[in-house]
ZAKEKE-286293 format. One record per residue: x, z, y of N, C-alpha, C in turn. Coordinates in steps of 0.05 Angstrom, whole numbers, plus 5000, padded with zeros to 4 digits. Layout:
BEGIN
XZYXZYXZY;...
END
This chain:
BEGIN
539168276680541668186678542468176697;544668316709546068316728548668076731;548167956754550167706748553167786760;554967646757557667726766557767686795;559467826803560467786830560867546844;559967446864560567166873561867196903;562666956910563766916941561366966963;561967066987560167017007558766787011;556666817027554966567032556766307048;556666107045558165917064558765977085;561165927100561765977130562866227130;562666437110563566697123565966747103;567866717121571266737105572666947120;574267047103576267267111577367277140;577566997147578466957183576166967199;573666927193571366987202571367297216;571067457195571167697186573167857205;575567787206577667877216577067877248;576067637253576467587279573467727292;571967827278569568047291570368307277;572768377271572568637260572868817286;571268937307572069017336569769247332;570469427349568769677346566269617364;564169707360561469657378559569837364;556669837379555270047376553069887345;551970037332549670057314547469957324;546870097348544469967365541870107352;542370297339539870447327537970577360;539270467383538170567405539770397429;538370307448539670177472538670337495;540370477517542570517515543370717490;545970667483546870857461547271097464;547571347448546471617446549471797464;552271597461553871667480553671667509;551171507517550871437546548371697555;547771847535545172107542547472267561;545272377582546672567604545772827596;546473087610545773407613543673387634;544073207648541673197673539173227662;538773027637536173077628535473247602;534173467609534073717600530473797585;530374027582527874077566525174027582;526574027613523473967632522673697628;525273567628524573167631522973157601;525073277581522473227557520373277551;519573547562516473587561515073387580;515973297601514273207619513872847599;515672807586515872587567513372597544;512972847535511372927514508472907527;508173077549505273047562504772757576;506872607576505672327591504372157567;506372237545503972127515502772187511;501672477514499072617507496872457522;497472437552496072307571495372107568;496971907570496271607562495771497538;497371597516496371567490494471697468;494871967472493772087461493472147430;492172117416492272147384492371777373;491971577388491471387382493471237361;496571287375499371217363500271397345;500871297322502671487303505371557313;506171837295508371837310510071757281;513571797288515571837265516472177272;516872247245518372427255521072547237;523172647250525572647238526272927240;526473107215527473367207530273357201;532673457214535373537213536273777189;536273757173537973977155540673997149;542474147167544774127172546974237148;545774357131547174547116548074367090;551174387080551774337052553274467043;553674497014555474686998558174617001;558874366996561874237000562074017029;564574017036564973837055565973597044;564973337052566173047042567373007063;570172917061571872907074571772657102;570072387089569872187102566772267127;566072547123563472567139563572557166;561872447182562172437210558672627219;557272697200554572767207555273087221;553273187229552873437239551773657220;554173837216553473977183554574247187;553574457167554774707173555074717143;557674787129558574807102558975117096;556875137083556575417071555275407039;556375677023555075707001552675897000;552275997026550676257024547876067033;546276047009543675937015541676117031;542376447032540376517051540576427077;542276277089542176237110540476037123;538975917098537275747106534275877119;533676077110531276247120531176277148;533676337159532976337190533576107204;533675877192533675567201530975487194;530075587183526975477179524675657193;525575857201524276037222524575887251;527075777256527275687285525875457284;525375237256524375037253521675047260;520275247253517675327253516475397279;518675507295517975527322518375367340;520375137334521074897348518374687340;516874667321515074547315512374657335;511874917336510275027351510674957383;513074997393513674927416513074597427;513474447412513174227416509874137415;508374257401505674197397504774257418;505674437432503874527463504374307480;505374117480505373877497504473667485;503273617461502473397447498973457434;498273277432495373327417495673457397;493773647385493073827370492973677342;495173687322494973567293495473197295;497573157319498272847317498472687294;498172407292498072287265500772207265;502272237242504372177237505371917211;506571707218506771457203509171477180;510671627192513971637179515171917184;515471987158517472287163519272257144;521472337156525172357144526072557142;527272687120528572957122532072837118;533572887135536172787137538273077143;540272987145542673217148545873117145;547173347143547173497117546273417095;545673607079543773597057541473657049;538773517058536773667054535673827029;537173717006536873836980538374106981;539474177003540674447001538474697001;536774597010533774797015533374816981;532075076971530675116953527875006943;527374946918524674896918522175026940;522575236938520575416955519975396980;523375326993524275287014522575027029;523174787011522674527015519374527022;518174706995514974736999513674847022;515475087036514175197059514975017082;516974857081517574647108515174487106;514674347083512474177080510174247090;509374477085506874617085506574587118;509274757133508774767157508374517172;509974277166509273987171507373937164;505373957150503273867146500874027162;500674267168499874427180499374297213;502074177217502074137246501973887258;502573677235501373457235500473287217;498173027225496872937201498572667195;499372697165500172427156498572237147;498972017160496971767157496671657133;495271617116494671507091496771267090;498371267060500971107061503671147076;503471387091505671447107507971437091;510971327104513671387091514571667092;514671827066515772057073518072027056;520672067067522972027058524672217057;527172267040529272517040531672437035;533972457049536872367035537372597006;538372526992538472616967541872686960;543172896959545772926949545572936917;546272676902546172736873547272966859;549373056875549373296862547973556860;545773546873543973796882541973746866;540473566859537773596840538773536813;537073516801535873416774533473316766;532473256748530173136737527673226748;528073646741526173776748525373816781;527673806796527973776832526373576834;527073286824526073036835522973016828;521573156808519273186802517173336821;519073566834517873776854517573606878;520073416879520473346910517473046911;516972976890514272846890512272946891;511273186880509373326883509473416910;511273466930510873526949510173296972;510273046956508572856973511472626984;513872656975515872456982515572176970;515872016979515371786966517071576966;519471676979522171526980524171686984;526971546972529271716963531571576973;533271666990536271586992538271796981;539771616954541871676937543571686957;546471906960549071806976549971856952;551471486946553271526925556571466935;556171266950558671236974560471056945;561371156929563671066906563271146883;563271056860563371066840566471156821;568571026835570871056818571471346825;572871516803573971796799575571836820;577671706826580371736839579771686873;577471506881576871506904574671776912;572771786894571272076895573472416900;575272386881577372566888578672586914;579072336925580772306949578772416973;576272416967573872446994572572766988;573272856960572173116957569673126945;568372896933565372876922565872766899;564772916878564872806850562772856839;562172566831559072566822559072376801;558072356776558572166758557071946761;557271696748556171496748554271586728;553971696700552171746684550071926700;551072076715548772286731547072086748;548271936764546571756781543771556764;545471526743543871326726541771486719;541471716715539771966710537471926719;538771986740537572026765535271806773;536771656777534771396786532771306760;533471276741531471276716529671476721;529771776723527271926732526671896748;526871766773525371816803523771486800;524971346776522571106773520771196761;520771336739518971476728517171666737;518171746759516471966769514271756799;515371526796513371326816514471416844;516871396848518271436879517671066886;516771076913516170726918518570616920;520370746935523070586943525070746939;527670686930530270856928532470696947;533770826958535870706977538270806967;541070696961543370846958545370786976;546770926985548470947007551670896989;552570697005555570647002557370627020;560170647022561870647037564170477021;564970257044568070137038569770177055;572670237051574670307067575370607063;574570707042574871017031578471007019;580171257022582271257008582871176988;584071026972584270876947582570716941;580870646955579570416950581070166942;580069926926581769706926579769476925;579769266930577669026926576369016898;578869096878577569086849576069316844;576669596851575469786848572169806867;572269726889569469636895568069506891;568769286875567669136861566069216837;568069346827566069426803564369696808;564569796832561770036846560069836850;560269606862558369426876556569306846;558469336829556669226804555369386787;556469606786554669896777552269926793;552369916823550169916838548169686836;548769446837547569216827545769256799;546869366780545869416755543769636753;543669886774541770036776538969936791;539269716808536769616819535769786838;536869876857535870046881534569906895;532669976909531169716922532069676948;533869876957535269836984537869906981;539869776990542769866991543669867023;545070117027546270127057549270077050;550669917065553269907062555069987087;556170217089557570237110560570277111;561670117130564570147139565470397147;567570487132568270767137570770777155;569570907182571170917210572771187206;575971187208577171347210577971497238;575871657242577171797274577072077271;579972187257579772437253580472607277;580572487306581672657324577672747329;575972607328573272647333571672857308;572372787286571172917267573573057247;573273327242575273437234575773437201;573073367192574373397158575573097157;575272977171576972717172580172727163;580972937174583872977177585473087153;583373087137584573227099585372917096;584072767104584572457087587672377087;588772337072591172247075591371897089;591671847110591771587122593071397112;595271467101596971267073595371157057;593571317048591771217024589171037035;589170947055586870867067586870537059;585770367052586770047050586669907070;589269727069588869577097586569397101;587269377128584669167140583868937122;585868807119585568607107583668627072;584868907059582968907040580268997046;580069207065576969187070575368947076;576568787090575168587095573968407072;576868437047575968297022572968517006;573068717013571568897000568868867007;568968707044566768717050564468407042;566268227043566367977030565067947005;566168116981565468116965563168226953;562268466968559668626965557768496973;557468276996556468107007555467906988;557367766976557167546952555967756926;556267966919555868046896552668196899;552368276923549568356932547168096923;547967916946546667676944546167586916;547367546897547467436876545667576852;545467816861544167966843541567986853;540667836867537367836874536467986901;538668046923538068236940538968086971;536568126991536368017013538468107030;539868017050541168117071539168157090;538668437100536968487119537968487143;540368577153541768487186543568767179;546168697195548568907192548968947166;548469247158549169287135547469347108;545369287114543269327094542569117079;541269087050540169007034538069127020;536268927017533768917000533168756977;531768846958530368646935528468496950;528568206940526568066957524068126963;522668256939519968346943520168636955;521868726960521769066975520168937011;519269157011517769127042519569037063;522169187061524069107086524868807078;525068737060526268427063523368247065;520968337059518268217063518168207092;518468487106518268497143520768287154;522668307141525068077153523367797146;523067717135521667467125519667407149;517067617150515067557166515767627194;518267647207518367817237517768017238;517068187227515868447231518168707220;520768687229522668907230522569057252;523469297253523669487275526369627266;526869797285529669927285529170187301;529870317286530770657301532970757295;532271097300535371247296536171257269;533371207245534871207223534870857210;535670657232535370427218533770267220;534270067204531669777200529269977185;526569927195523869997188521469827184;520269807165518269657175516069767187;515869987197514070097218513970027241;512069957250511569907283512670107305;514069937323515770137337513470337346;514770627345513370837352515471057360;514371267382515571437386516071597361;519071757366519771917348520572227353;519872367343519872657344522572767334;524672867347526972917325526473317326;526773397304526873727300529173777284;530074067292532874167282535274017299;537274207294539474137309540873887308;541473807331543473607338541173317337;538673367329536873157325536572917350;536172737344535272577363532872487367;530872457390528072337389527672107411;526072017411525271777433522171787439;521671887471518371877474518371707491;516371477496516671327515519071177530;519371167552522271077561524671267565;524271477536526671687544527671727509;530771847518531671927499532072257496;532572377479533072687481534672747452;535972907464537973077440538073297437;537873507413537773747414540773917411;541074147414543974237420545174167390;547474217394549074107362550174387347;549974617360550774847336548575027335;548875157318546475367313546175627329;548475687337547975977355546475777374;547075587393545375547417542675447406;542575237386539075287371537575467373;539075697355537275967353537076097385;538776097400538376227427535976037446;536475867445534275677457531375767455;531275737423528575757411526976077409;529576247416528876567418527776587449;528076417464528376477491524776257497;524176157481521175967476522875737493;523975667485525175367502525775227476;524874947485525974677470528774577467;529774607448532874617446534274357454;533374327483534973937490536774017503;539073847492541373867507542673667529;541273477519542373207544540073007525;539472767548537472497535537972367563;536172167561536571937580533271847594;532571797615530971667619531371447631;530471147619530870877626530370787650;532070617659530970487682531170187674;529770037691528769777693530469597679;532669607682535069437666535069527645;535969777641535469927610533769777591;530469837606528369787586528569477579;529769337594530268997587532168957570;534069077575536169017556535769147529;534069377529533269437502531369247489;529569147500527768987499528968707479;531868607491533068397488535268447459;535668667464537668727439535868817416;533768957421532068997397531068747390;530268547399529568287392531668157371;533568147384536068037370536868217343;536468477340537168537321535068537299;532868517309529668527288529368277280;529568107305528567867292530067687294;532667677311534467447310533167217331;531767317349530867057365530267167396;529767127409529467177437528066957448;525666997451523766727477523966827500;525466717514525866737544523266787563;520566607554517966737563517367007559;517267147537515467407531517367567540;519867567547521667747560521167757594;520267487600520167387635517467547641;514967517624512667637630512767967621;514368027611514468287606514968497621;517568357632519568467654520168377683;518168137691517767997714520667937725;522267757703525367757714525367407709;526967327716528166967711530066987691;529866997658532167017642534366907647;533966657661536466537657537666617683;537166637703538166787725539667037721;538267247715538467497706541167527686;540667387667542767387647545267137644;545267017670546766827672549766837659;550867087667553767097660553467227625;551167277616551267297585550667067570;549066967581549066677570551766457572;552966507589555966377591557666497568;557766767571558966867549558066817510;555666687512555066627482555366357476;557066187495558465977495559465987468;561266217469563466217444562366317415;560566477416558666527394557666277381;556766147411555165817397557965587380;559465617391561665447377562365477355;562365797336562665887319560565897298;557865797311555665727287554266037293;554566207309552466487301550666427324;550366307340547766267354547166017366;544365927370543565677382542265727410;543065687428542165737456539965507454;537965457458535465337463535265337486;533165067498532965137528530765407537;529465427521528065717530527565947508;529965937484529866167473533266147459;533966467453536366487429535666557406;536666277382536566327359538866437344;539566657333541466807315541466597286;543366467281543266307257543166557231;543666387207543866497183546866627186;548366487193551066617191551566817213;550666797234550066957251549267217249;547367267230545667467229547067647211;549867607199552167777188553967907210;552967807236555367927258553167927280;550568077276548368067300549168297319;550268477304552368597326553268507349;555268357342556268227363555668097386;553067947372551367807389550067997404;548968177399547268387414549468537438;551468577429553868697445554368547472;553868267474554168077497551968187519;549768327506548168357532547468677537;549368857526550369127533551769177558;550769237580552469157602554869447605;553969647588556069857588558469717564;558369577559560969517546562469297554;562269227579563669027593566769077596;567169347594569969397595570869467568;572769347562574269337533574569647525;575669757545576870017537574770157526;572270167533569470347526569670317498;570270087489568770047451570470247434;572870357442573870587422572070817416;569470807422568971017422566871017394;567170737385565170687367566070627339;564270537319565570477291565870157295;567970057285568169827277565269617262;565069417277562969267262563269137238;565169167222565868997193566869227184;
END
């Protein structure tokens, strides 16, 4: 039985949400991707791959991300790297290029590296036909060894699948699905050019359960045109009644100067800041009252879900796909615009198909930019990820790992934390920093204190708002 929506937890009110409604990174990495530089290219990436091969060998599993950029129609809110086309034959050339990229990557890794996590994102991965998905999975299984119990997940546009397609995904080895729902209100769906009925999603969820998918996620967005606190509360209640294992709740960032599809959104139809905050507060209360745990930032999971268990046990990790139960591991990104992490480096592929095809035609890995982290960046990454994942920093563990005096090195940051301590977000102990239950809802704001690239306020315009 789905409970009625309730207020958010004590201490979270509209004034507090408004105070922390500022721009900031999501910290799927540190430094963030906007800090990558073109001086890091293919040769630097190859060096990182070969260092992993020589130092780690096949003992540590990898995570692999595959980007499928194609979509049949544009969703006006979308900020992803995508190619809008109804010509499905274009996928053939892309799959050939992916096959070439996999082969070039494996030249610098162990033969058939072990993989504990495989994720298909986009775009719409389900733009590919059943046969194309089968061929791509065969290529990946030939190149990599999937670890027993590996997480194999795919992002699904509900408009592109039916019961038969879900069964095919299950046969291919996918055990996790993420449905892009965003909102169930018909008027909101029209305003963002993404029409999908509530009944169709209900049917797909039921079929996915019957097929034995281990985890089902639903993506939602608040702050879209024509949304109201009342209409979004209905969507929250409808989603809660579906009982997805996990829910990702994102705030819409209207940046039409950066993302061309957003220019089709009528800015006059966007909800006011106060209404957006009310939507968030109502959603937090609604999901918590219906048996979901708040994982961090904008993620919820059922109490028995492995993500909620990992949070309770202090085993959360974070990568470019968000929170994960997987131990911190290197990530190989495949496909146009994909981002990877190997050792103390990040890399990102070129963002357009012509550039991607051209690089691979010349037997070159399509790396456009990246970053080799310096000592300070590695240190701050450890601090920020400890905050984002465990909500606690033990000074001694950081000092031993990075050979610093924590209080001296971060003297200015500790001083800045006083303001957050006064609002009840953190407790600064003699030898640790503890994020409180209240502060966990604003953990990005806590992490931002340790981000040396955000010291100048004008830098924050490049990010979405943290609320």
